[in-house]
C-alpha positions as CSV (number, residue, x, y, z in Angstrom):
1,M,-75.8,-72.4,-76.0
2,S,-74.7,-73.5,-72.5
3,Y,-76.9,-75.7,-70.4
4,V,-77.5,-72.9,-67.9
5,K,-78.5,-70.5,-70.6
6,K,-80.9,-73.1,-72.0
7,V,-82.5,-73.5,-68.6
8,L,-82.9,-69.7,-68.2
9,T,-84.3,-69.3,-71.7
10,A,-86.8,-72.1,-71.2
11,L,-87.9,-70.7,-67.9
12,S,-88.2,-67.2,-69.3
13,L,-90.7,-68.5,-71.9
14,S,-93.1,-68.9,-69.0
15,I,-96.3,-67.0,-68.8
16,I,-96.1,-63.5,-67.5
17,L,-99.6,-62.0,-67.3
18,A,-99.2,-58.5,-68.6
19,T,-102.5,-56.9,-70.5
20,S,-108.2,-54.8,-73.3
21,A,-109.7,-56.5,-75.1
22,I,-110.9,-56.8,-78.3
23,Y,-110.5,-60.5,-78.4
24,A,-114.2,-60.6,-79.0
25,E,-114.0,-58.1,-81.8
26,N,-110.9,-59.7,-83.4
27,N,-112.7,-63.0,-83.5
28,N,-116.0,-61.7,-84.7
29,I,-117.8,-62.7,-81.5
30,G,-120.9,-60.6,-80.8
31,V,-120.5,-59.2,-77.3
32,E,-121.5,-56.0,-75.7
33,Q,-119.7,-54.2,-72.9
34,N,-121.7,-53.9,-69.8
35,S,-121.0,-50.5,-68.2
36,Q,-123.1,-51.2,-65.1
37,V,-120.5,-53.5,-63.7
38,D,-117.1,-52.3,-62.5
39,G,-114.6,-54.6,-64.3
40,K,-111.7,-53.0,-62.5
41,K,-113.2,-53.9,-59.1
42,L,-113.7,-57.5,-60.3
43,L,-110.0,-57.7,-61.2
44,Q,-109.0,-56.2,-57.9
45,D,-111.2,-58.6,-56.0
46,A,-109.5,-61.5,-57.7
47,Y,-106.1,-60.0,-56.8
48,N,-107.0,-59.6,-53.2
49,Y,-108.4,-63.2,-53.0
50,L,-105.3,-64.8,-54.5
51,G,-103.0,-62.7,-52.4
52,N,-104.7,-63.8,-49.2
53,L,-104.6,-67.5,-50.1
54,N,-101.9,-69.0,-47.9
55,K,-101.9,-72.5,-49.3
56,Y,-103.1,-73.8,-52.6
57,T,-102.4,-75.8,-55.7
58,L,-102.8,-74.4,-59.2
59,N,-102.9,-76.8,-62.2
60,A,-102.5,-74.9,-65.5
61,K,-102.9,-76.1,-69.0
62,I,-101.1,-73.6,-71.3
63,T,-101.3,-73.4,-75.1
64,N,-99.0,-71.0,-77.0
65,Y,-99.8,-70.1,-80.6
66,Y,-97.0,-68.4,-82.5
67,V,-95.2,-68.1,-85.8
68,A,-91.6,-69.1,-86.4
69,D,-89.8,-69.3,-89.7
70,S,-93.1,-68.5,-91.4
71,K,-94.7,-71.5,-89.8
72,E,-97.7,-71.5,-87.4
73,L,-96.7,-73.5,-84.4
74,V,-98.6,-74.7,-81.3
75,E,-96.9,-75.5,-78.0
76,K,-98.7,-77.1,-75.2
77,R,-97.5,-77.5,-71.6
78,N,-98.8,-78.3,-68.1
79,S,-97.6,-76.6,-65.0
80,V,-98.5,-77.6,-61.4
81,V,-97.9,-74.9,-58.8
82,H,-97.9,-75.6,-55.0
83,V,-97.7,-72.6,-52.7
84,N,-97.3,-72.4,-49.0
85,R,-96.9,-68.7,-47.9
86,P,-94.8,-67.0,-46.9
87,S,-91.7,-69.0,-47.9
88,Q,-92.4,-72.1,-49.9
89,F,-93.3,-73.1,-53.4
90,K,-92.9,-75.9,-55.9
91,I,-93.5,-75.7,-59.7
92,N,-93.3,-78.6,-62.1
93,T,-93.6,-77.8,-65.8
94,K,-93.8,-80.4,-68.5
95,D,-94.2,-80.4,-72.3
96,E,-93.0,-82.5,-75.2
97,Y,-89.4,-81.5,-74.6
98,I,-88.9,-80.5,-71.0
99,D,-89.6,-81.7,-67.5
100,R,-88.4,-79.2,-64.9
101,T,-89.2,-78.6,-61.2
102,V,-88.3,-75.5,-59.2
103,Y,-88.5,-75.2,-55.4
104,L,-88.3,-72.5,-52.8
105,N,-87.9,-73.7,-49.3
106,D,-87.2,-71.1,-46.6
107,G,-84.7,-69.0,-48.5
108,V,-83.1,-71.6,-50.8
109,F,-84.2,-71.6,-54.5
110,T,-83.6,-74.8,-56.5
111,M,-84.0,-75.6,-60.2
112,M,-84.0,-79.3,-61.3
113,D,-84.0,-80.6,-64.9
114,N,-85.6,-84.0,-64.5
115,K,-84.7,-85.1,-68.0
116,E,-81.1,-83.9,-68.1
117,K,-80.5,-84.6,-64.4
118,Y,-79.0,-81.2,-63.6
119,Y,-79.8,-79.0,-60.7
120,A,-78.8,-75.7,-59.3
121,T,-79.4,-73.9,-56.0
122,V,-79.1,-70.3,-54.8
123,N,-79.9,-68.4,-51.6
124,T,-82.7,-65.9,-52.1
125,G,-85.1,-63.9,-50.1
126,T,-86.9,-65.6,-47.3
127,N,-90.4,-65.1,-48.8
128,I,-92.0,-65.8,-52.1
129,D,-92.2,-62.1,-53.2
130,Q,-88.6,-61.4,-52.5
131,T,-87.4,-64.6,-54.2
132,L,-89.4,-63.9,-57.4
133,V,-88.1,-60.4,-57.7
134,K,-84.5,-61.4,-56.9
135,I,-84.2,-64.3,-59.4
136,R,-85.8,-62.1,-62.1
137,K,-83.5,-59.1,-61.5
138,N,-80.3,-60.9,-60.7
139,L,-80.6,-64.1,-62.7
140,G,-83.0,-63.3,-65.5
141,I,-85.3,-66.1,-64.5
142,V,-89.1,-65.7,-64.8
143,L,-91.0,-68.7,-63.5
144,P,-94.1,-70.2,-65.0
145,L,-97.2,-68.5,-63.6
146,S,-95.2,-66.5,-61.2
147,T,-97.5,-63.5,-61.4
148,F,-100.2,-65.5,-59.7
149,M,-97.8,-66.3,-56.8
150,H,-97.1,-62.7,-55.8
151,S,-99.1,-61.5,-52.8
152,D,-100.0,-58.3,-54.7
153,M,-100.7,-58.9,-58.4
154,N,-101.7,-55.2,-58.7
155,K,-98.0,-54.3,-58.7
156,F,-97.5,-56.1,-62.0
157,I,-100.8,-55.9,-63.8
158,K,-102.4,-52.5,-63.3
159,P,-104.5,-51.5,-66.3
160,N,-106.1,-48.0,-66.5
161,K,-109.3,-49.4,-67.9
162,V,-111.0,-52.8,-67.6
163,Q,-113.9,-53.7,-69.9
164,Y,-116.7,-56.1,-68.7
165,F,-118.6,-58.3,-71.0
166,G,-121.0,-60.1,-68.8
167,T,-121.0,-63.7,-67.5
168,R,-120.0,-66.9,-69.3
169,D,-120.2,-70.5,-68.4
170,L,-116.7,-72.1,-68.2
171,N,-116.8,-75.8,-67.7
172,G,-119.9,-75.5,-65.5
173,V,-118.6,-72.5,-63.5
174,E,-120.2,-69.1,-64.0
175,C,-117.5,-66.5,-64.6
176,N,-117.3,-62.8,-65.2
177,Y,-115.6,-62.0,-68.5
178,I,-113.3,-59.0,-68.4
179,A,-110.6,-57.7,-70.7
180,F,-108.0,-55.0,-70.7
181,R,-104.9,-53.7,-72.5
182,L,-101.3,-53.0,-71.4
183,G,-99.1,-51.7,-74.1
184,K,-99.2,-54.1,-77.1
185,T,-100.7,-56.9,-75.1
186,V,-104.4,-57.7,-74.6
187,I,-105.5,-59.9,-71.8
188,H,-108.9,-61.6,-71.4
189,M,-109.8,-63.1,-68.0
190,W,-112.7,-65.2,-66.9
191,I,-113.1,-64.8,-63.1
192,E,-115.3,-67.1,-61.0
193,N,-118.6,-65.3,-60.1
194,S,-118.7,-66.3,-56.4
195,N,-117.3,-65.4,-53.0
196,R,-114.0,-66.9,-54.2
197,P,-113.2,-65.0,-57.3
198,L,-110.6,-67.3,-58.8
199,I,-109.2,-66.6,-62.3
200,R,-110.4,-69.6,-64.2
201,S,-109.0,-68.9,-67.6
202,A,-107.0,-66.2,-69.5
203,K,-106.1,-65.4,-73.1
204,I,-103.1,-63.2,-73.7
205,I,-102.6,-61.7,-77.2
206,T,-99.4,-59.8,-77.8
207,K,-98.9,-58.1,-81.2
208,D,-96.3,-60.0,-83.3
209,K,-95.7,-62.5,-80.6
210,G,-98.7,-64.8,-80.7
211,T,-101.4,-65.9,-78.3
212,T,-101.4,-67.8,-75.1
213,D,-104.5,-69.6,-73.7
214,M,-104.6,-70.8,-70.1
215,V,-107.1,-73.0,-68.3
216,L,-106.6,-72.8,-64.6
217,N,-107.8,-75.3,-62.0
218,W,-107.4,-74.4,-58.3
219,D,-107.4,-76.5,-55.1
220,V,-107.6,-74.3,-52.0
221,E,-108.3,-77.1,-49.5
222,D,-104.7,-77.4,-48.2
223,N,-104.5,-81.0,-49.1
224,F,-100.7,-81.4,-49.6
225,K,-97.9,-82.0,-47.1
226,N,-95.2,-79.5,-46.6
227,D,-92.4,-82.0,-47.3
228,I,-93.1,-81.6,-51.0
229,F,-91.0,-78.4,-50.8
230,I,-87.9,-80.2,-49.7
231,F,-85.5,-80.9,-52.6
232,K,-83.5,-84.1,-52.5
233,A,-81.0,-84.4,-55.3
234,P,-81.2,-87.7,-57.2
235,K,-78.0,-89.8,-56.9
236,N,-77.2,-89.5,-60.6
237,A,-77.8,-85.7,-60.8
238,S,-75.1,-83.1,-61.4
239,N,-74.9,-79.8,-59.5
240,I,-74.3,-76.8,-61.7
241,S,-73.9,-73.1,-60.9
242,I,-76.2,-70.2,-61.8
243,R,-74.5,-67.2,-63.3
244,A,-75.9,-63.7,-62.8
245,A,-77.8,-62.3,-65.8
246,K,-75.9,-59.7,-67.9
């Protein structure tokens, strides 16, 4: 496999939020659906809040549970996302094997492999939404946590029915627990129960493909400088080209 294909494959393993629930039932947890609360509205409120955040940092701890060659495997990785709407982002993703950073700075998208010392750049749309769509359609690249970065998450995760299971304490934060289904995927979300409805955690269960747990920590205080979005190639790094996805 070529290096470029390896990069694209690794990036495509990122988290795409896609899907009711039944996590509680599957795990024999006694919960009851609360029909007096509109779970769909809670989800939409979270979408609206995130879409209107112009500058923030998201620190995500991601754990994937899956089966390969009849073995149960666990993969852990951390991703740190910096967003400055409308046209800048930076994502650093690390696990046991990879250390990669991607940038968008005013229409120029860059991928950097910090271990292998390779990087690639391509001109994309001038804003975040355009860039995410373009690199997915033209290059086959899906970035870690990219769904959260879209200004309208409702375009990508739009369930017909959302179940609500009351509130839960999540690391000292009261959260509304909702769940919904999209196709073969079930998603559970814990959304902060306050005037800033941040998605604090998610569990994604896809039939025959395993489970992903995410713990999400947000900083919405605008405490980073914009120069973090400027990519400077290391002296010993090699520039490679990105080929269009077939």
